[in-house]
C-alpha positions in Angstrom: 21.3 -3.5 -30.1 19.8 -2.4 -26.9 22.6 -0.9 -24.5 20.5 0.7 -21.8 20.8 -0.8 -18.5 18.3 -2.2 -16.2 16.9 -0.8 -12.8 16.5 -3.4 -10.0 14.8 -2.0 -6.8 15.4 -4.5 -3.7 12.9 -3.9 -0.4 12.6 -5.8 2.5 11.9 -5.4 6.3 14.3 -4.2 8.8 16.4 -7.5 9.8 16.2 -9.0 6.2 19.7 -8.6 5.4 19.6 -6.4 2.5 22.4 -4.6 2.9 24.9 -7.6 3.5 23.1 -9.2 0.3 24.0 -6.1 -1.7 27.4 -6.1 -0.6 27.8 -9.8 -1.5 25.9 -9.2 -5.0 28.5 -6.2 -5.9 31.4 -8.5 -5.4 30.1 -10.8 -8.0 28.8 -8.4 -10.9 30.6 -6.0 -12.8 29.1 -3.0 -14.6 26.5 -2.1 -11.7 25.8 1.2 -10.2 24.2 1.4 -6.4 22.4 4.6 -6.3 22.9 7.0 -3.3 19.8 8.3 -1.7 19.7 12.0 -0.5 18.8 12.8 3.1 18.6 15.7 5.6 19.5 13.8 8.5 23.2 14.4 10.1 25.7 12.0 9.2 26.8 9.2 11.3 30.2 8.8 12.4 32.0 7.2 9.8 29.6 8.2 7.0 30.6 10.3 4.1 29.0 12.3 1.9 28.4 10.7 -1.7 29.2 7.1 -0.5 26.7 6.4 2.5 24.1 9.4 1.4 24.1 12.8 -0.5 23.5 14.8 2.6 21.4 17.8 2.1 19.6 20.5 4.0 16.1 21.0 4.4 16.1 24.0 2.0 18.3 22.2 -0.6 16.0 18.9 -0.3 12.8 20.8 -0.9 14.3 22.9 -3.9 14.9 19.5 -5.3 11.3 18.3 -4.7 9.9 21.6 -6.2 12.2 20.6 -9.4 10.7 17.3 -9.7 14.7 15.7 -9.0 13.3 12.4 -7.1 11.8 9.3 -8.6 10.5 9.2 -5.1 10.9 10.7 -1.6 9.4 10.2 1.8 9.8 12.0 5.2 10.8 9.6 8.4 11.2 10.6 11.7 11.5 14.6 10.9 14.0 13.9 8.1 13.7 13.5 4.1 14.9 10.7 2.1 14.9 10.5 -1.2 16.1 8.8 -4.7 17.4 11.4 -7.1 16.6 10.6 -10.5 19.4 12.1 -12.4 22.3 9.8 -11.6 20.0 6.8 -12.3 18.8 7.8 -15.8 22.5 9.0 -16.8 23.9 5.7 -15.5 21.0 3.7 -17.2 21.6 5.3 -20.4 25.4 4.3 -20.1 24.6 0.9 -20.2 24.9 0.1 -16.4 22.6 -1.8 -14.1 21.3 0.5 -11.2 20.8 -1.2 -7.8 18.1 0.4 -5.1 18.1 -0.3 -1.7 14.4 1.6 -1.1 11.5 0.6 1.4 8.3 -0.6 0.0 6.3 2.5 -0.7 9.4 4.1 -2.3 9.6 1.2 -4.4 5.9 1.3 -5.8 6.5 4.9 -6.3 9.5 4.0 -8.7 7.4 1.6 -10.5 4.6 4.2 -11.2 7.5 6.5 -12.8 9.6 3.6 -14.3 7.3 0.7 -15.3 10.5 -1.4 -16.4 12.0 -1.4 -13.1 12.4 -4.6 -11.8 11.4 -5.3 -8.0 12.9 -7.7 -5.7 11.5 -8.4 -2.1 13.9 -9.8 0.3 12.9 -11.5 3.3 14.3 -14.5 5.7 13.2 -18.1 5.2 10.5 -17.3 8.3 9.1 -14.3 9.9 10.4 -15.9 13.3 13.6 -15.7 12.0 13.2 -12.1 11.1 12.0 -11.4 14.8 15.1 -13.8 16.0 17.5 -11.3 13.8 16.0 -8.2 15.1 16.3 -9.3 18.6 20.1 -10.6 18.4 20.7 -7.2 17.3 20.3 -6.0 20.9 20.4 -2.5 19.9 16.8 -1.7 20.4 14.0 -1.4 22.7 11.2 -4.0 23.3 8.9 -1.4 22.1 11.0 -0.4 18.9 11.1 -4.0 18.0 7.6 -4.5 17.9 7.4 -1.5 16.0 9.7 -2.8 13.4 8.0 -6.2 13.2 4.5 -4.4 13.0 6.2 -2.5 9.9 7.5 -6.0 8.5 4.0 -7.2 8.4 2.5 -4.7 6.5 5.3 -4.8 4.1 4.5 -8.2 3.7 1.1 -7.6 2.4 2.6 -5.5 -0.4 5.2 -8.1 -1.5 2.6 -9.3 -4.2 3.2 -6.1 -6.2 7.0 -7.2 -6.7 8.5 -9.2 -9.5 10.5 -11.7 -7.3 11.2 -12.9 -3.8 14.6 -13.4 -2.5 15.0 -15.8 0.6 18.0 -14.4 2.5 18.8 -17.8 4.4 22.1 -19.4 3.7 24.9 -17.3 2.7 25.4 -17.3 -1.0 22.1 -18.5 -1.9 20.7 -15.1 -1.8 23.2 -13.7 -3.9 23.0 -16.5 -6.3 19.1 -15.9 -6.7 20.1 -12.2 -7.3 22.4 -13.0 -10.0 19.9 -15.3 -11.7 17.1 -12.9 -11.6 19.5 -10.2 -13.5 20.5 -13.0 -16.0 16.9 -13.9 -16.6 15.8 -10.3 -17.0 18.6 -9.7 -19.7 17.4 -12.6 -21.5 13.8 -11.5 -21.9 12.5 -11.1 -25.6 12.3 -7.5 -25.1 16.1 -7.4 -24.5 17.2 -9.6 -27.7 14.4 -8.9 -30.2 17.2 -7.2 -32.1 18.6 -10.5 -32.8 15.3 -11.8 -34.5 15.3 -8.6 -36.9 18.3 -10.1 -38.7 16.6 -13.1 -39.8 
């Protein structure tokens, strides 16, 4: 009987609603683990080490790179961000399902190292809805919004390399789709082949 957990990697452009979606998923599922990324950026007010991020200084982070401790990492706006491999592998081996919230390039790097990873791309019902969500925040300049939309367009072009697309429209619907994906993945032949060996 297979006891290993499954790795689910969720990506989507800024404004796609990934954080809200994952919070809803975790309320419905049990036996799952949300991987905490490491970063060299300073904690924001209210953020806790080990909960929001693993906060590292640059020396510590670069030592982790040299030691091959990341599934993927990137440098953005002068700070490193990365996904530590050890807790993911440990929790998978314990039979827990892992959820990662990782941008597109990082997700594809994870797929290279762990081909069994299930990649899910989360998007609003339309691109105009995505723009509406970004503008509704009223926290960023017009230039920043345009940059985010341009990044989103490039991310959409990579979506064909994912296994599933989830639409973050009506509340509850996207969560149901994620749970359906988890169920479907656990019903695959490779997951239940042990049952056939008994015949």
